[in-house]
C-alpha positions, 0 to 999 in steps of 0.5 A: 752746479751742484745738486743740493741734498735737498732736491737729491732725496726721493718724494716720500708718500705714504707707502714709505711712512708705512714701511719705516712703521713695519720694523715697530710692528714686527718687534711688538709682535715678537715682544708679545709672544715672547713676553707678554703673552707667556706671563699672562698665561702663568699668571693666570695657571697662578690664579686658577691654584690659588682658587683651587688651594683648600685644606689639607693641601702642602704648600710653599709660599714666596717667603719659603715657608713650608706648611699645611693650610688648616683654614681657607678664608673667604677674604683672601687668607689662609691660615698655615700650620708651619708645626704642630700648634703653630699656624701663621696667616698668609695672604693666598696671593703669596703662595708659591706652590702647592707641594701635595694636593690633598683630594676632595672628600666624597 
């Protein structure tokens, strides 16, 4: 006399399976444009800044040390002068920002 729940459900098909994935696809799209893409752009800008650093630039490291670049080495290091006669070696990728950029020698 009573209809069981299994018979009462509508027959599912390929269309209903696809409609279940639409919210998942939308969430991934929103995450891409709000989180992943800006992070990649920021990383690309940081890479360009690190590759463009040269002698005489004033920089801030990620540790908060402010200094002037005295030597750029090929193996991914820079030598930063933090006080007169006090130089430290810093990995290029740990440079947070460039304060004052020097003009290229002409």
